[in-house]
NUNU-424730 format. One record per atom (N, C-alpha, C, O): atom name; x, y negated, z. Coordinates in steps of 0.1 Angstrom, whole numbers, plus 5000, padded with zeros to 4 digits. Layout:
N
rec a:CA xx:X yy:Y zz:Z
...
END
This chain:
74
rec a:N xx:0616 yy:1712 zz:8687
rec a:CA xx:0623 yy:1724 zz:8686
rec a:C xx:0637 yy:1723 zz:8692
rec a:O xx:0645 yy:1716 zz:8686
rec a:N xx:0640 yy:1728 zz:8703
rec a:CA xx:0653 yy:1727 zz:8709
rec a:C xx:0662 yy:1739 zz:8706
rec a:O xx:0674 yy:1738 zz:8706
rec a:N xx:0656 yy:1751 zz:8704
rec a:CA xx:0663 yy:1763 zz:8701
rec a:C xx:0657 yy:1770 zz:8689
rec a:O xx:0645 yy:1769 zz:8686
rec a:N xx:0666 yy:1778 zz:8682
rec a:CA xx:0661 yy:1786 zz:8671
rec a:C xx:0665 yy:1800 zz:8675
rec a:O xx:0676 yy:1803 zz:8679
rec a:N xx:0655 yy:1809 zz:8673
rec a:CA xx:0658 yy:1823 zz:8677
rec a:C xx:0665 yy:1830 zz:8665
rec a:O xx:0664 yy:1826 zz:8654
rec a:N xx:0671 yy:1842 zz:8669
rec a:CA xx:0677 yy:1850 zz:8658
rec a:C xx:0667 yy:1855 zz:8648
rec a:O xx:0671 yy:1856 zz:8636
rec a:N xx:0655 yy:1857 zz:8652
rec a:CA xx:0644 yy:1862 zz:8643
rec a:C xx:0641 yy:1850 zz:8633
rec a:O xx:0639 yy:1853 zz:8621
rec a:N xx:0640 yy:1838 zz:8638
rec a:CA xx:0637 yy:1827 zz:8629
rec a:C xx:0649 yy:1825 zz:8619
rec a:O xx:0646 yy:1822 zz:8608
rec a:N xx:0661 yy:1826 zz:8624
rec a:CA xx:0672 yy:1825 zz:8615
rec a:C xx:0672 yy:1835 zz:8604
rec a:O xx:0674 yy:1832 zz:8592
rec a:N xx:0669 yy:1848 zz:8608
rec a:CA xx:0668 yy:1859 zz:8598
rec a:C xx:0657 yy:1856 zz:8588
rec a:O xx:0659 yy:1858 zz:8576
rec a:N xx:0646 yy:1852 zz:8593
rec a:CA xx:0634 yy:1849 zz:8584
rec a:C xx:0638 yy:1837 zz:8574
rec a:O xx:0634 yy:1838 zz:8563
rec a:N xx:0645 yy:1827 zz:8579
rec a:CA xx:0648 yy:1816 zz:8571
rec a:C xx:0659 yy:1820 zz:8561
rec a:O xx:0658 yy:1816 zz:8549
rec a:N xx:0668 yy:1828 zz:8564
rec a:CA xx:0678 yy:1833 zz:8555
rec a:C xx:0671 yy:1841 zz:8544
rec a:O xx:0674 yy:1839 zz:8532
rec a:N xx:0662 yy:1850 zz:8547
rec a:CA xx:0654 yy:1857 zz:8537
rec a:C xx:0646 yy:1848 zz:8529
rec a:O xx:0645 yy:1851 zz:8517
rec a:N xx:0640 yy:1838 zz:8534
rec a:CA xx:0632 yy:1829 zz:8526
rec a:C xx:0641 yy:1822 zz:8516
rec a:O xx:0637 yy:1821 zz:8504
rec a:N xx:0652 yy:1816 zz:8520
rec a:CA xx:0661 yy:1809 zz:8511
rec a:C xx:0667 yy:1818 zz:8501
rec a:O xx:0669 yy:1814 zz:8489
rec a:N xx:0670 yy:1831 zz:8504
rec a:CA xx:0675 yy:1841 zz:8495
rec a:C xx:0664 yy:1843 zz:8484
rec a:O xx:0667 yy:1846 zz:8472
rec a:N xx:0651 yy:1843 zz:8488
rec a:CA xx:0640 yy:1845 zz:8479
rec a:C xx:0639 yy:1834 zz:8470
rec a:O xx:0635 yy:1835 zz:8458
rec a:N xx:0641 yy:1822 zz:8475
rec a:CA xx:0640 yy:1810 zz:8467
rec a:C xx:0651 yy:1808 zz:8457
rec a:O xx:0649 yy:1804 zz:8445
rec a:N xx:0663 yy:1813 zz:8460
rec a:CA xx:0675 yy:1812 zz:8452
rec a:C xx:0684 yy:1824 zz:8454
rec a:O xx:0693 yy:1824 zz:8463
rec a:N xx:0681 yy:1835 zz:8447
rec a:CA xx:0689 yy:1847 zz:8449
rec a:C xx:0704 yy:1845 zz:8447
rec a:O xx:0709 yy:1836 zz:8441
rec a:N xx:0711 yy:1855 zz:8453
rec a:CA xx:0726 yy:1854 zz:8452
rec a:C xx:0731 yy:1854 zz:8438
rec a:O xx:0724 yy:1860 zz:8429
rec a:N xx:0742 yy:1848 zz:8435
rec a:CA xx:0747 yy:1846 zz:8422
rec a:C xx:0761 yy:1852 zz:8420
rec a:O xx:0769 yy:1853 zz:8430
rec a:N xx:0765 yy:1855 zz:8408
rec a:CA xx:0779 yy:1859 zz:8404
rec a:C xx:0782 yy:1872 zz:8409
rec a:O xx:0775 yy:1879 zz:8416
rec a:N xx:0794 yy:1876 zz:8405
rec a:CA xx:0799 yy:1889 zz:8409
rec a:C xx:0801 yy:1891 zz:8424
rec a:O xx:0799 yy:1902 zz:8429
rec a:N xx:0804 yy:1880 zz:8430
rec a:CA xx:0806 yy:1880 zz:8445
rec a:C xx:0793 yy:1879 zz:8452
rec a:O xx:0793 yy:1879 zz:8465
rec a:N xx:0782 yy:1878 zz:8445
rec a:CA xx:0768 yy:1876 zz:8451
rec a:C xx:0768 yy:1865 zz:8461
rec a:O xx:0764 yy:1866 zz:8473
rec a:N xx:0772 yy:1853 zz:8457
rec a:CA xx:0773 yy:1841 zz:8465
rec a:C xx:0759 yy:1836 zz:8469
rec a:O xx:0750 yy:1835 zz:8460
rec a:N xx:0757 yy:1834 zz:8482
rec a:CA xx:0744 yy:1829 zz:8487
rec a:C xx:0742 yy:1814 zz:8483
rec a:O xx:0752 yy:1807 zz:8481
rec a:N xx:0730 yy:1810 zz:8482
rec a:CA xx:0727 yy:1796 zz:8480
rec a:C xx:0732 yy:1789 zz:8492
rec a:O xx:0734 yy:1794 zz:8503
rec a:N xx:0734 yy:1775 zz:8491
rec a:CA xx:0739 yy:1768 zz:8502
rec a:C xx:0731 yy:1769 zz:8515
rec a:O xx:0737 yy:1769 zz:8526
rec a:N xx:0718 yy:1769 zz:8515
rec a:CA xx:0710 yy:1770 zz:8527
rec a:C xx:0711 yy:1783 zz:8534
rec a:O xx:0714 yy:1783 zz:8546
rec a:N xx:0711 yy:1794 zz:8526
rec a:CA xx:0712 yy:1807 zz:8532
rec a:C xx:0727 yy:1809 zz:8538
rec a:O xx:0728 yy:1815 zz:8549
rec a:N xx:0736 yy:1804 zz:8531
rec a:CA xx:0750 yy:1805 zz:8535
rec a:C xx:0752 yy:1797 zz:8548
rec a:O xx:0759 yy:1802 zz:8558
rec a:N xx:0746 yy:1785 zz:8549
rec a:CA xx:0748 yy:1777 zz:8561
rec a:C xx:0741 yy:1784 zz:8573
rec a:O xx:0746 yy:1783 zz:8585
rec a:N xx:0730 yy:1791 zz:8571
rec a:CA xx:0723 yy:1798 zz:8582
rec a:C xx:0730 yy:1811 zz:8585
rec a:O xx:0728 yy:1816 zz:8597
rec a:N xx:0737 yy:1817 zz:8576
rec a:CA xx:0743 yy:1830 zz:8578
rec a:C xx:0754 yy:1829 zz:8589
rec a:O xx:0757 yy:1838 zz:8596
rec a:N xx:0761 yy:1818 zz:8589
rec a:CA xx:0772 yy:1816 zz:8598
rec a:C xx:0768 yy:1817 zz:8613
rec a:O xx:0773 yy:1825 zz:8620
rec a:N xx:0758 yy:1808 zz:8617
rec a:CA xx:0753 yy:1810 zz:8631
rec a:C xx:0746 yy:1823 zz:8634
rec a:O xx:0747 yy:1828 zz:8645
rec a:N xx:0740 yy:1829 zz:8624
rec a:CA xx:0733 yy:1842 zz:8625
rec a:C xx:0744 yy:1852 zz:8629
rec a:O xx:0742 yy:1860 zz:8638
rec a:N xx:0755 yy:1853 zz:8621
rec a:CA xx:0765 yy:1862 zz:8624
rec a:C xx:0771 yy:1861 zz:8638
rec a:O xx:0774 yy:1870 zz:8645
rec a:N xx:0774 yy:1848 zz:8641
rec a:CA xx:0779 yy:1845 zz:8655
rec a:C xx:0770 yy:1850 zz:8666
rec a:O xx:0774 yy:1856 zz:8676
rec a:N xx:0757 yy:1848 zz:8664
rec a:CA xx:0747 yy:1853 zz:8673
rec a:C xx:0747 yy:1868 zz:8675
rec a:O xx:0746 yy:1873 zz:8686
rec a:N xx:0748 yy:1875 zz:8664
rec a:CA xx:0749 yy:1889 zz:8664
rec a:C xx:0761 yy:1894 zz:8672
rec a:O xx:0760 yy:1902 zz:8681
rec a:N xx:0773 yy:1888 zz:8669
rec a:CA xx:0785 yy:1892 zz:8675
rec a:C xx:0785 yy:1889 zz:8690
rec a:O xx:0789 yy:1897 zz:8699
rec a:N xx:0779 yy:1878 zz:8694
rec a:CA xx:0778 yy:1873 zz:8708
rec a:C xx:0766 yy:1879 zz:8715
rec a:O xx:0765 yy:1878 zz:8728
rec a:N xx:0757 yy:1886 zz:8708
rec a:CA xx:0745 yy:1892 zz:8715
rec a:C xx:0735 yy:1881 zz:8719
rec a:O xx:0728 yy:1883 zz:8728
rec a:N xx:0736 yy:1870 zz:8713
rec a:CA xx:0727 yy:1859 zz:8716
rec a:C xx:0713 yy:1860 zz:8709
rec a:O xx:0712 yy:1866 zz:8698
rec a:N xx:0703 yy:1856 zz:8716
rec a:CA xx:0689 yy:1857 zz:8711
rec a:C xx:0684 yy:1843 zz:8705
rec a:O xx:0675 yy:1843 zz:8698
rec a:N xx:0691 yy:1833 zz:8709
rec a:CA xx:0687 yy:1819 zz:8704
rec a:C xx:0699 yy:1810 zz:8705
rec a:O xx:0709 yy:1813 zz:8712
rec a:N xx:0698 yy:1799 zz:8697
rec a:CA xx:0709 yy:1790 zz:8696
rec a:C xx:0703 yy:1776 zz:8696
rec a:O xx:0693 yy:1773 zz:8690
rec a:N xx:0710 yy:1766 zz:8703
rec a:CA xx:0705 yy:1753 zz:8703
rec a:C xx:0705 yy:1747 zz:8689
rec a:O xx:0716 yy:1748 zz:8682
rec a:N xx:0695 yy:1740 zz:8685
rec a:CA xx:0695 yy:1734 zz:8672
rec a:C xx:0706 yy:1724 zz:8670
rec a:O xx:0712 yy:1723 zz:8659
rec a:N xx:0710 yy:1717 zz:8680
rec a:CA xx:0720 yy:1706 zz:8679
rec a:C xx:0734 yy:1712 zz:8677
rec a:O xx:0743 yy:1704 zz:8674
rec a:N xx:0736 yy:1725 zz:8678
rec a:CA xx:0750 yy:1730 zz:8675
rec a:C xx:0751 yy:1734 zz:8660
rec a:O xx:0762 yy:1737 zz:8656
rec a:N xx:0740 yy:1735 zz:8653
rec a:CA xx:0740 yy:1738 zz:8639
rec a:C xx:0746 yy:1726 zz:8631
rec a:O xx:0744 yy:1715 zz:8635
rec a:N xx:0753 yy:1729 zz:8620
rec a:CA xx:0757 yy:1718 zz:8612
rec a:C xx:0746 yy:1712 zz:8604
rec a:O xx:0735 yy:1718 zz:8605
rec a:N xx:0748 yy:1701 zz:8598
rec a:CA xx:0737 yy:1694 zz:8592
rec a:C xx:0729 yy:1702 zz:8581
rec a:O xx:0717 yy:1702 zz:8581
rec a:N xx:0736 yy:1709 zz:8573
rec a:CA xx:0729 yy:1717 zz:8563
rec a:C xx:0721 yy:1729 zz:8569
rec a:O xx:0710 yy:1731 zz:8565
rec a:N xx:0726 yy:1735 zz:8579
rec a:CA xx:0719 yy:1746 zz:8586
rec a:C xx:0707 yy:1740 zz:8593
rec a:O xx:0696 yy:1746 zz:8592
rec a:N xx:0708 yy:1729 zz:8599
rec a:CA xx:0697 yy:1723 zz:8607
rec a:C xx:0686 yy:1719 zz:8597
rec a:O xx:0674 yy:1721 zz:8600
rec a:N xx:0690 yy:1713 zz:8586
rec a:CA xx:0680 yy:1709 zz:8575
rec a:C xx:0673 yy:1721 zz:8570
rec a:O xx:0661 yy:1721 zz:8568
rec a:N xx:0681 yy:1732 zz:8567
rec a:CA xx:0675 yy:1744 zz:8561
rec a:C xx:0665 yy:1750 zz:8571
rec a:O xx:0654 yy:1755 zz:8566
rec a:N xx:0668 yy:1751 zz:8583
rec a:CA xx:0659 yy:1758 zz:8593
rec a:C xx:0647 yy:1749 zz:8595
rec a:O xx:0636 yy:1754 zz:8596
rec a:N xx:0649 yy:1736 zz:8596
rec a:CA xx:0637 yy:1727 zz:8598
rec a:C xx:0628 yy:1727 zz:8586
rec a:O xx:0615 yy:1728 zz:8587
rec a:N xx:0633 yy:1728 zz:8573
rec a:CA xx:0625 yy:1729 zz:8561
rec a:C xx:0617 yy:1742 zz:8562
rec a:O xx:0605 yy:1743 zz:8558
rec a:N xx:0624 yy:1753 zz:8565
rec a:CA xx:0618 yy:1766 zz:8566
rec a:C xx:0606 yy:1766 zz:8576
rec a:O xx:0596 yy:1771 zz:8573
rec a:N xx:0609 yy:1761 zz:8587
rec a:CA xx:0598 yy:1761 zz:8598
rec a:C xx:0586 yy:1753 zz:8593
rec a:O xx:0575 yy:1757 zz:8595
rec a:N xx:0589 yy:1741 zz:8587
rec a:CA xx:0578 yy:1733 zz:8582
rec a:C xx:0570 yy:1740 zz:8572
rec a:O xx:0558 yy:1740 zz:8572
rec a:N xx:0577 yy:1747 zz:8562
rec a:CA xx:0570 yy:1754 zz:8552
rec a:C xx:0562 yy:1766 zz:8557
rec a:O xx:0551 yy:1768 zz:8554
rec a:N xx:0568 yy:1773 zz:8567
rec a:CA xx:0561 yy:1785 zz:8572
rec a:C xx:0549 yy:1781 zz:8581
rec a:O xx:0540 yy:1789 zz:8582
rec a:N xx:0549 yy:1770 zz:8587
rec a:CA xx:0538 yy:1765 zz:8594
rec a:C xx:0526 yy:1761 zz:8586
rec a:O xx:0514 yy:1761 zz:8590
rec a:N xx:0529 yy:1758 zz:8573
rec a:CA xx:0518 yy:1753 zz:8564
rec a:C xx:0513 yy:1765 zz:8556
rec a:O xx:0504 yy:1763 zz:8548
rec a:N xx:0517 yy:1777 zz:8558
rec a:CA xx:0512 yy:1789 zz:8550
rec a:C xx:0499 yy:1794 zz:8556
rec a:O xx:0494 yy:1803 zz:8551
END
């Protein structure tokens, strides 16, 4: 996997939010969803449809890879 699409990022964020819903008064996202939300927001602002995996930070890369692996096994 060289690129992640905006649709994959959105699905992964929703998956991680389902696994660990937002907490506290500020509705803080779990670490995985938060890490993926940053590149997702940048993609929206820039009008990008995909992002290279190697530009994601380690937590975001791990979160998307785990999500893809889980979704392929369903």
